[in-house]
C-alpha positions as CSV (number, residue, x, y, z in Angstrom):
1,M,20.3,-7.5,10.8
2,Q,17.5,-6.5,8.5
3,L,13.8,-6.5,9.5
4,I,11.7,-7.2,6.4
5,V,8.0,-6.7,7.0
6,G,5.2,-7.5,4.6
7,L,1.9,-5.7,5.2
8,G,-1.4,-7.3,5.1
9,N,-4.4,-8.4,7.3
10,P,-4.3,-11.6,9.4
11,G,-6.7,-14.4,8.9
12,S,-7.7,-16.7,6.0
13,R,-10.5,-14.4,5.0
14,Y,-7.9,-11.9,3.7
15,D,-5.3,-14.4,2.3
16,A,-6.0,-13.8,-1.4
17,T,-6.8,-10.1,-1.3
18,R,-4.9,-7.3,-3.0
19,H,-4.2,-5.8,0.4
20,N,-2.2,-8.9,1.4
21,I,0.4,-8.8,-1.3
22,G,3.1,-7.9,1.3
23,F,2.3,-11.1,3.1
24,R,2.6,-13.1,-0.1
25,V,6.0,-11.6,-0.8
26,I,7.2,-12.6,2.7
27,D,5.9,-16.1,2.2
28,A,7.7,-16.3,-1.2
29,L,10.9,-15.0,0.2
30,G,10.8,-17.4,3.1
31,E,10.1,-20.3,0.8
32,A,12.9,-19.4,-1.6
33,H,15.4,-19.4,1.3
34,R,13.8,-22.2,3.3
35,L,13.0,-20.0,6.3
36,T,10.0,-21.3,8.3
37,V,8.0,-19.5,10.9
38,Q,9.9,-19.8,14.1
39,A,8.2,-17.6,16.6
40,H,5.4,-15.2,17.5
41,L,5.2,-12.0,19.4
42,P,1.7,-11.0,20.4
43,T,1.6,-8.7,17.4
44,A,3.6,-10.6,14.7
45,E,4.8,-13.9,13.4
46,Y,8.3,-14.1,12.2
47,R,11.1,-16.2,10.8
48,E,14.8,-15.6,11.2
49,G,17.7,-16.7,8.9
50,E,20.2,-15.6,6.4
51,I,19.7,-14.3,2.9
52,E,22.5,-13.0,0.7
53,A,24.9,-13.3,3.7
54,Q,22.7,-11.0,5.8
55,Q,20.8,-11.9,9.0
56,V,17.1,-11.2,8.3
57,I,13.9,-11.4,10.2
58,L,10.9,-11.9,7.9
59,V,7.7,-10.6,9.5
60,K,3.9,-10.8,9.0
61,P,2.1,-8.5,11.5
62,L,-0.8,-10.1,13.3
63,T,-2.3,-6.6,13.7
64,Y,-4.6,-5.3,11.0
65,M,-3.1,-3.2,8.2
66,N,-4.1,0.1,9.7
67,T,-2.3,-0.7,13.0
68,S,0.8,-2.3,11.5
69,G,3.0,0.3,13.3
70,K,2.4,-1.4,16.6
71,A,3.8,-4.7,15.4
72,V,6.8,-3.0,13.7
73,M,7.6,-1.0,16.8
74,D,7.4,-4.1,19.0
75,L,9.8,-6.0,16.7
76,C,12.3,-3.1,16.5
77,T,12.2,-2.9,20.3
78,H,12.4,-6.7,20.7
79,F,15.4,-7.0,18.4
80,S,17.0,-3.6,19.2
81,L,16.8,-2.5,15.6
82,D,16.9,0.9,14.1
83,P,14.3,2.0,11.4
84,H,17.3,2.2,8.9
85,N,17.3,-1.6,9.1
86,L,13.7,-1.9,8.1
87,I,12.2,-2.8,4.7
88,V,8.4,-2.7,4.3
89,V,6.6,-4.4,1.4
90,H,3.1,-3.1,0.8
91,D,0.3,-2.8,-1.8
92,D,-0.1,0.4,-3.7
93,L,-3.1,1.7,-5.5
94,D,-1.1,4.4,-7.3
95,L,0.9,2.0,-9.3
96,P,-0.4,-0.1,-12.2
97,L,-0.9,-3.8,-11.5
98,S,2.4,-5.7,-11.0
99,R,4.6,-2.6,-11.2
100,I,7.1,-2.4,-8.3
101,Q,8.8,0.7,-7.0
102,L,11.6,1.1,-4.4
103,K,11.3,4.1,-2.1
104,R,14.1,4.8,0.4
105,Q,12.2,7.2,2.7
106,G,9.4,9.7,2.8
107,G,5.7,10.0,3.7
108,D,2.9,7.5,3.7
109,A,1.4,8.4,0.2
110,G,-2.0,7.8,1.7
111,H,-1.3,4.2,2.8
112,H,-2.7,3.7,6.3
113,G,-0.3,0.8,7.1
114,V,2.7,2.9,6.2
115,R,1.2,5.8,8.1
116,S,0.9,3.7,11.2
117,I,4.5,2.6,11.0
118,I,5.7,6.2,10.6
119,E,3.6,7.3,13.6
120,H,4.9,4.5,15.8
121,L,8.6,4.8,14.8
122,G,8.5,8.6,14.6
123,T,10.3,8.6,11.3
124,G,9.7,7.8,7.6
125,E,13.3,6.9,7.1
126,F,13.0,3.3,6.2
127,T,12.9,1.5,2.9
128,R,9.6,0.4,1.3
129,I,8.8,-1.6,-1.7
130,R,5.6,-0.6,-3.3
131,V,3.7,-3.3,-5.3
132,G,1.1,-2.0,-7.7
133,I,-2.3,-3.5,-7.3
134,G,-4.1,-1.2,-9.8
135,R,-7.0,1.1,-8.9
136,P,-10.7,0.9,-9.1
137,T,-12.7,3.2,-11.4
138,S,-14.3,5.0,-8.5
139,K,-12.9,6.3,-5.2
140,D,-16.0,4.9,-3.5
141,E,-14.8,1.4,-4.4
142,V,-11.3,1.5,-2.9
143,I,-12.1,-0.5,0.3
144,A,-14.0,-3.2,-1.6
145,F,-11.2,-3.2,-4.2
146,V,-8.2,-3.7,-1.9
147,L,-10.1,-6.4,0.0
148,S,-11.0,-8.3,-3.2
149,P,-9.0,-11.1,-4.7
150,F,-7.1,-10.8,-8.0
151,T,-8.9,-12.0,-11.1
152,S,-7.6,-15.2,-12.8
153,A,-6.3,-12.9,-15.6
154,E,-4.3,-10.9,-13.1
155,I,-2.7,-13.8,-11.3
156,P,0.2,-14.3,-13.7
157,L,1.1,-10.6,-13.5
158,V,0.9,-10.7,-9.7
159,D,3.0,-13.8,-9.5
160,G,5.6,-12.0,-11.7
161,A,5.5,-9.0,-9.4
162,I,6.0,-11.2,-6.3
163,R,9.1,-12.8,-8.0
164,R,10.5,-9.4,-8.9
165,T,9.9,-8.1,-5.4
166,V,11.8,-11.1,-3.9
167,E,14.7,-10.4,-6.4
168,T,14.6,-6.7,-5.4
169,I,14.9,-7.6,-1.7
170,E,17.7,-10.1,-2.4
171,N,19.6,-7.3,-4.4
172,L,19.1,-4.8,-1.5
173,L,20.5,-7.4,0.9
174,R,23.6,-7.9,-1.4
175,L,24.3,-4.2,-1.3
176,T,23.9,-3.9,2.5
């Protein structure tokens, strides 16, 4: 069984923000495979099903981004899953808009949601898919930037990145 977690912030206020691209990937993956939300834990909503002959649990944490580790730990415990069965999809400021990158293990690269997961699990040995959201011109603008929506000119690029991320997850599941 694979636990696939998209990082983001809960609530309609954050739906269209750059920081919620992980949630958008989970939604697109669920829609592509007709998996609907089935259950909630206090810290996450999830849907279960099969993708590429693999049992999967698609997750959107109900915690805020910086405390995502609590939700991931709760799910790993609830389903008795090891971090090696975890794929995390998250936004990345260090990648150009719409570029995706697969990373098998490692540190948090400055991402607070990934840092929280590593701290709660006690390991960085899980797969992540980094989705580029671009970078603001000034370091002082980072918070406002990640919590802003994509521009109309960026939306086709973002939609393409979401499709490619879904395909990447499907390919990973085929190889598992």
